[in-house]
Each structure stands twice: as structure tokens, then as C-alpha cells.
C-alpha positions as CSV (number, residue, x, y, z in Angstrom):
1,V,44.0,45.9,-40.0
2,S,45.4,44.1,-42.3
3,T,44.3,40.0,-42.7
4,Q,47.1,38.6,-44.5
5,S,49.1,36.1,-42.4
6,T,53.0,36.5,-41.5
7,G,55.3,33.6,-42.8
8,Y,58.4,32.2,-40.8
9,I,61.2,30.2,-43.0
10,F,63.4,27.6,-40.5
11,A,66.1,26.9,-43.0
12,R,68.4,24.6,-40.5
13,R,64.7,22.5,-39.8
14,A,65.4,18.4,-41.3
15,P,62.9,18.1,-43.9
16,A,59.5,15.9,-43.1
17,P,59.9,12.3,-43.4
18,R,57.5,11.3,-46.7
19,R,53.6,10.5,-45.9
20,Y,53.3,6.6,-47.7
21,L,56.4,5.4,-44.8
22,A,53.9,6.1,-41.5
23,P,51.1,3.7,-43.0
24,E,53.4,1.1,-43.8
25,Q,54.8,1.1,-40.5
26,Y,51.4,1.0,-39.1
27,S,50.2,-1.9,-41.0
28,L,53.3,-3.5,-39.8
29,H,52.5,-3.3,-36.2
30,L,48.6,-4.3,-36.6
31,A,49.7,-7.4,-38.4
32,D,52.0,-7.5,-35.8
33,Q,49.5,-7.0,-32.4
34,V,47.1,-9.7,-35.0
35,K,49.8,-12.1,-35.1
36,E,50.3,-11.9,-30.7
37,K,46.8,-12.1,-30.9
38,E,46.1,-15.5,-32.6
39,R,48.8,-16.6,-30.7
40,K,48.1,-15.8,-27.1
41,A,44.6,-17.4,-28.1
42,E,45.8,-20.5,-29.6
43,L,48.3,-20.8,-26.1
44,H,44.9,-20.0,-24.2
45,R,43.0,-22.7,-26.3
46,V,46.0,-25.3,-25.6
47,E,45.8,-24.9,-21.9
48,T,42.1,-25.0,-21.4
49,E,41.7,-28.7,-23.4
50,K,44.5,-29.8,-21.6
51,L,42.8,-29.0,-17.9
52,E,39.9,-29.9,-19.4
53,K,41.0,-33.5,-19.5
54,T,42.8,-33.6,-16.8
55,E,40.0,-32.6,-14.4
56,L,37.7,-35.6,-17.1
57,A,40.5,-38.2,-16.0
58,E,40.1,-36.7,-12.5
59,M,36.5,-37.2,-12.4
60,R,36.4,-40.5,-13.6
61,A,38.7,-42.2,-10.9
62,E,36.6,-40.6,-8.5
63,L,33.6,-41.8,-9.8
64,E,35.1,-45.4,-10.8
65,A,36.3,-45.5,-7.0
66,A,32.9,-44.6,-5.5
67,R,31.2,-47.5,-7.3
68,R,33.6,-49.9,-6.1
69,E,33.0,-48.5,-2.8
70,R,29.6,-48.8,-3.0
71,I,29.8,-52.3,-4.6
72,A,31.5,-53.6,-1.3
73,K,30.0,-52.2,1.4
74,K,26.7,-53.8,-1.0
75,H,28.4,-57.2,-0.9
76,A,29.6,-56.8,3.5
77,S,25.9,-55.8,4.2
78,V,24.8,-59.3,1.7
79,R,27.1,-61.3,3.8
80,E,26.3,-59.9,7.2
81,Y,22.6,-60.7,6.4
82,Q,23.2,-64.4,5.2
83,A,25.6,-65.1,8.6
84,A,22.7,-63.6,10.4
85,L,20.0,-66.0,8.8
86,N,22.7,-68.7,9.4
87,T,22.3,-68.2,13.2
88,Q,18.9,-67.9,13.5
89,L,18.0,-70.9,11.6
90,L,21.2,-73.1,14.1
91,N,19.3,-71.4,17.3
92,P,16.0,-71.4,17.0
93,P,13.9,-68.7,19.6
94,F,12.7,-70.2,22.8
95,Q,8.9,-70.9,22.7
96,F,6.5,-70.8,25.2
97,P,4.2,-73.9,25.8
98,A,0.5,-73.6,25.0
99,A,-1.5,-72.2,27.9
100,V,-4.3,-74.6,29.4
101,S,-6.3,-73.6,31.8
102,D,-5.9,-75.2,35.5
103,S,-9.1,-73.7,36.8
104,N,-13.1,-74.5,35.8
105,S,-14.4,-71.2,37.1
106,P,-13.4,-67.5,36.2
107,V,-10.4,-66.6,37.5
108,F,-10.7,-62.7,36.6
109,G,-14.0,-60.3,37.6
110,R,-15.2,-62.8,40.9
111,S,-15.8,-59.5,42.6
112,D,-17.1,-56.8,39.9
113,M,-20.6,-57.9,40.3
114,T,-21.7,-58.1,44.1
115,P,-24.1,-56.7,45.5
116,E,-22.7,-53.9,47.1
117,R,-20.3,-53.1,43.7
118,V,-23.4,-53.5,42.1
119,G,-25.2,-50.6,44.6
120,E,-21.6,-47.9,44.0
121,M,-22.0,-48.4,40.5
122,R,-25.6,-47.5,40.1
123,K,-25.1,-44.2,42.4
124,R,-22.3,-43.8,40.4
125,L,-24.2,-43.7,37.6
126,K,-27.2,-41.7,39.2
127,E,-24.1,-39.1,40.6
128,V,-23.5,-38.9,36.7
129,M,-26.2,-38.2,35.5
130,N,-27.7,-35.5,37.5
131,H,-24.7,-33.4,37.2
132,Q,-25.0,-34.2,33.4
133,L,-28.4,-32.6,33.7
134,K,-28.0,-30.0,36.0
135,S,-25.1,-28.7,33.7
136,T,-27.6,-29.2,30.4
137,E,-30.2,-27.0,32.6
138,E,-27.7,-24.2,33.3
139,I,-26.7,-23.9,29.7
140,K,-30.2,-23.6,28.6
141,K,-30.5,-21.7,31.6
142,K,-27.3,-19.2,30.2
143,A,-28.5,-19.2,26.6
144,A,-31.6,-18.1,27.3
145,T,-29.9,-15.2,29.4
146,E,-28.2,-14.2,26.9
147,K,-30.6,-14.6,24.1
148,K,-32.9,-12.3,26.5
149,E,-30.1,-9.6,26.8
150,T,-29.6,-10.0,23.0
151,V,-33.1,-9.1,22.5
152,K,-33.3,-5.9,24.7
153,R,-30.0,-4.5,23.8
154,E,-31.1,-4.8,19.7
155,C,-34.9,-3.5,20.8
156,E,-32.9,-0.7,22.9
157,M,-31.0,-0.2,19.5
158,I,-33.8,0.1,17.9
159,A,-35.9,2.7,20.1
160,R,-32.2,4.5,20.6
161,G,-32.5,4.9,17.0
162,K,-36.5,5.5,15.9
163,T,-34.9,8.5,18.7
164,E,-32.6,9.9,16.6
165,V,-33.9,9.2,13.2
166,R,-37.4,11.3,14.4
167,E,-35.3,14.1,16.7
168,E,-33.4,14.5,13.3
169,S,-36.3,14.9,10.8
170,Y,-37.9,17.6,13.6
171,K,-34.8,19.7,13.5
172,R,-35.0,19.5,9.5
173,Y,-38.1,20.6,10.0
174,Q,-37.2,23.3,12.0
175,M,-34.6,24.6,9.8
176,R,-37.0,24.5,6.5
177,E,-39.6,26.2,8.5
178,A,-36.5,29.1,10.1
179,Q,-35.4,29.5,6.0
180,K,-39.4,29.6,5.0
181,N,-40.1,32.4,7.7
182,D,-36.4,33.8,6.9
183,L,-37.1,34.1,3.0
184,T,-40.5,35.4,3.7
185,K,-40.0,38.2,5.7
186,S,-37.0,39.0,3.6
187,W,-39.3,38.8,0.8
188,A,-42.0,41.0,2.5
189,A,-39.1,43.8,3.0
190,Q,-38.0,43.8,-0.2
191,N,-41.8,44.2,-1.5
192,E,-42.0,46.7,0.9
193,L,-39.0,48.4,-0.5
194,K,-39.8,47.9,-3.9
195,L,-43.6,49.2,-3.6
196,A,-42.0,52.1,-1.3
197,R,-40.0,53.5,-4.5
198,E,-42.5,53.0,-7.2
199,L,-44.7,55.3,-4.7
200,D,-41.4,57.9,-4.4
201,E,-41.2,57.3,-8.0
202,L,-44.8,58.0,-9.1
203,K,-45.3,60.8,-6.7
204,H,-42.2,62.1,-8.2
205,R,-43.6,62.3,-11.6
206,K,-46.9,62.9,-10.7
207,K,-45.3,66.9,-9.6
208,N,-44.3,69.4,-11.8
209,G,-40.7,70.3,-12.0
210,M,-37.9,69.5,-13.3
211,L,-36.0,66.1,-12.3
212,L,-32.9,65.6,-11.1
213,L,-30.3,65.2,-13.8
214,E,-32.4,68.6,-14.8
215,Q,-31.5,70.4,-11.4
216,C,-28.0,69.4,-11.2
217,D,-27.3,71.6,-14.2
218,R,-28.5,74.5,-12.4
219,Y,-25.7,74.7,-10.1
220,K,-21.9,74.1,-10.5
221,R,-20.9,72.8,-7.3
222,C,-22.8,70.5,-4.6
223,R,-22.9,72.5,-1.3
224,Q,-22.0,69.1,1.0
225,C,-19.3,67.6,-0.8
226,Q,-17.8,70.7,-2.9
227,K,-17.6,68.1,-6.3
228,C,-19.1,69.6,-9.5
229,C,-22.2,68.0,-10.0
230,D,-20.8,67.2,-14.0
231,N,-17.5,64.9,-12.1
232,T,-16.2,62.9,-14.1
233,G,-13.4,61.1,-12.7
234,S,-11.1,64.5,-12.5
235,T,-10.3,66.1,-9.0
236,N,-9.9,69.2,-8.1
237,I,-6.9,69.0,-5.8
238,W,-3.7,70.7,-7.2
239,K,-0.5,68.2,-7.1
240,E,2.9,68.3,-5.0
241,S,5.5,67.5,-7.8
242,R,4.5,66.6,-11.3
243,F,7.6,65.5,-14.0
244,I,8.1,67.9,-16.9
245,P,9.1,66.0,-19.5
246,G,12.9,65.9,-21.3
247,C,14.6,67.2,-17.8
248,R,15.8,65.7,-14.9
249,L,13.7,67.7,-12.5
250,I,10.3,67.0,-10.4
251,V,9.3,70.2,-9.8
């Protein structure tokens, strides 16, 4: 395959403009944009200053009007206060005459200290005192009863706690004893098995004859399971299918 590129010539195509003309036009456009941006910024600044001056003048006028109104209200209140004082001076208030006693004996409380009234007051005071004593006794009895109940509940809680602690201690003791007995029985059984194995091994050693491994060399197969005595993982079962390498058949 050829790697050369094919070229074409267009005879009627207009000649391309020179490259230096485009940067000049671009720079002119940029200068026009900068001038337009500066003109807009100056116009915005002038309008902003004009609006700020207008708002400042309006604010000054409002503050001056509020100050004049406040001064006028103050003067009016002063005039009203002065007029009220003048009216009070011209028309003084009515004064009551000095109190003069028209009786040499007390006027109020004449029937307060009669024997009947004194007896009623003493009776009322006695009833109030009895009621207070009774209320105090009831409060004391109630406090004593509540204290007894509280002590009783606390004693019951302490007794219940002691009983629970005693029962829990007894359960832990039973659990430890059971574990101890199980371990003792297990150890005894294991010891008996160990002694039996040692005794059996000792008997076999004392007998004249071959060991088990030496006896296996004399036999080819096991009569019970039909396995070789020297079996090391191989099997005597024939596989039903075999794959022959190098072909697409499975026999």
C-alpha cells in the first residue's frame, strides 16, 4: 500500500489573504471594545454619582423636616404645661378642714372587748390550737408509719438480696462440684483406657511373634475390605471413561 498523499490544485480558487491583515483588524476591534467599555464605565459612574447626590439631598431634607417637627412638638408641650400650671395657681384645689374630735370617749371598738366577745375569741383560739395539735399529731403518725414501711421494705430487700446471693453461691458450688466430678470421671476413664492399652501392648511385646506391620507383608489383600495391605491412596475401581490426550474423543 502506498503511503504517499495525493494533492489537488484548484486553479479558479481566489488567493488567500495575507496573514498580517487579520492581526491588525483584531487589534482594531479590541481597541474599539476597550474604548466602548471605558465609555460605559464612565457613564455608569456619572449616573451613580448623580443618584447618590440626589438621595443625599432628599435624606437631608427629610432629616431637617423631622427636626423641625420635633422642635415644634416640644414647644407645644411646654406651652401646654405652662398653661396647666397657671390654671392651678389661679384655681387652687379645695382643702378639707382640720380634723377635730367631737367626743371624749372612743368611737370605734366599743363592743369588741365585752365578756361574750372575749369568751368567743378564747373558744375560737382554743379550737384553732386543738386543730393545729391534731394536725401535728397526724403528721407525726404519718411520718412514723412511712418510716416503718420504708424500714420494712429495706429489710425485705436486704433479706431477698441475701437469699439470692446464697442461692447463686450454692448454684456455683453445685456447678463446680459437677464439673469436678465430670473431670474426675473422665480422667479415670482415660486413665483406665491408657492402662488397658499399655497392658495390651505389653502383652503383645511379651508374646513371641511378628508385629502387625510384619504380618501385613505376608498377606496380599484384606479379607474384609478386599484392599491391598500396602494401599497408599490408589484405587482398584476401573474408571468408566478415559480422556485420550490429542483427540476429541472420550472413551
